[in-house]
Legacy VTK file of the C-alpha trace (Angstrom):
# vtk DataFile Version 3.0
C-alpha trace
ASCII
DATASET POLYDATA
POINTS 115 float
-16.933 2.746 -7.306
-13.320 3.495 -6.644
-10.625 2.599 -9.098
-7.075 2.069 -7.740
-3.875 1.774 -9.784
-0.661 1.044 -8.297
2.813 1.892 -9.486
6.455 1.855 -8.302
7.064 -1.736 -7.730
10.210 -3.418 -8.831
13.426 -5.436 -8.000
15.636 -4.185 -5.343
18.669 -5.357 -3.149
18.313 -5.970 0.496
18.537 -2.654 2.349
17.140 -0.689 -0.703
14.067 1.595 -0.887
11.156 1.558 -2.945
8.141 4.288 -3.172
4.962 2.878 -4.248
2.354 5.099 -5.663
-1.586 4.436 -5.754
-3.905 6.744 -7.949
-7.408 6.552 -6.937
-10.425 7.756 -8.940
-14.205 7.584 -8.796
-16.724 9.115 -6.673
-18.181 7.816 -3.238
-20.759 9.342 -0.915
-18.264 10.088 1.656
-14.784 10.442 2.215
-12.791 7.190 2.252
-9.458 5.969 3.828
-6.605 4.476 1.624
-4.005 1.951 2.530
-2.142 -0.994 1.406
-2.016 -4.627 1.710
0.360 -7.201 0.457
0.686 -10.912 -0.235
3.581 -12.836 -0.319
3.833 -16.273 -2.055
1.750 -19.051 -0.053
0.541 -16.499 2.702
-2.615 -14.639 3.085
-3.024 -10.923 2.262
-1.772 -8.868 5.149
-2.102 -5.385 6.377
0.596 -2.946 5.701
-0.750 0.552 6.153
-3.665 2.727 6.383
-4.065 6.475 6.260
-7.252 8.594 6.839
-8.049 10.418 10.229
-5.425 8.315 11.747
-2.369 6.421 10.428
-1.665 2.858 11.182
1.468 0.933 10.191
1.667 -2.700 10.594
4.460 -3.813 13.100
6.058 -5.913 10.282
7.096 -2.792 8.509
6.814 -0.184 11.267
10.117 1.911 11.367
10.829 1.129 7.681
7.650 2.339 5.897
5.746 5.532 5.883
2.313 6.001 4.249
1.292 9.497 3.044
-1.308 10.915 0.714
-2.135 13.621 -1.535
-5.706 14.591 -1.097
-5.861 17.020 -4.036
-4.437 14.515 -6.265
-6.253 11.547 -4.831
-3.008 9.650 -4.422
-1.643 7.527 -1.542
2.087 6.682 -1.220
4.046 3.880 0.658
7.539 4.814 1.218
9.696 1.627 1.950
13.051 1.767 3.441
15.703 -0.864 4.461
13.719 -3.392 2.587
14.043 -7.103 3.390
13.660 -10.304 1.398
10.648 -11.054 3.624
9.024 -7.887 2.080
8.694 -9.577 -1.352
5.130 -9.638 -2.201
2.468 -8.112 -4.312
1.342 -4.742 -2.906
-2.103 -3.937 -3.390
-3.650 -0.330 -2.915
-7.106 -0.506 -1.063
-9.765 1.943 -0.484
-11.543 1.601 2.717
-15.013 3.212 2.284
-16.938 1.722 5.037
-14.231 1.713 7.519
-14.875 -2.140 8.225
-11.992 -3.299 5.936
-11.057 -3.043 2.249
-13.972 -2.314 -0.097
-11.840 -1.808 -3.283
-8.597 -3.259 -4.593
-5.994 -2.236 -7.051
-4.418 -4.960 -9.375
-1.290 -4.811 -7.289
2.500 -3.945 -7.983
5.215 -6.543 -7.514
7.869 -5.737 -4.940
10.861 -8.212 -5.044
13.737 -7.864 -2.630
16.917 -9.812 -3.323
19.484 -10.968 -0.689
LINES 1 116
115 0 1 2 3 4 5 6 7 8 9 10 11 12 13 14 15 16 17 18 19 20 21 22 23 24 25 26 27 28 29 30 31 32 33 34 35 36 37 38 39 40 41 42 43 44 45 46 47 48 49 50 51 52 53 54 55 56 57 58 59 60 61 62 63 64 65 66 67 68 69 70 71 72 73 74 75 76 77 78 79 80 81 82 83 84 85 86 87 88 89 90 91 92 93 94 95 96 97 98 99 100 101 102 103 104 105 106 107 108 109 110 111 112 113 114
């Protein structure tokens, strides 16, 4: 089992920046990848970023967001710059153990970008 706790969300003006953090705990039988999804009101959850052997960034945030991790601390970060109102969503940290998609989810942290 993997437990995930997000932090760093908040309210920012358009063009501002936020850095989200996720602390992962628990033991698995193999190394796992970490990443971020988000869900805006009335929309499906969508992929944002993923980091493991390879880093992936969704087109919707590419160029504005950077994912990084601290392996020793079991943390993953999402640096978001030049935020737009359409970035408003609950951001979820995920652990991808099977490499088939998210296996574990955090409770989410709210990001609100005002115009």
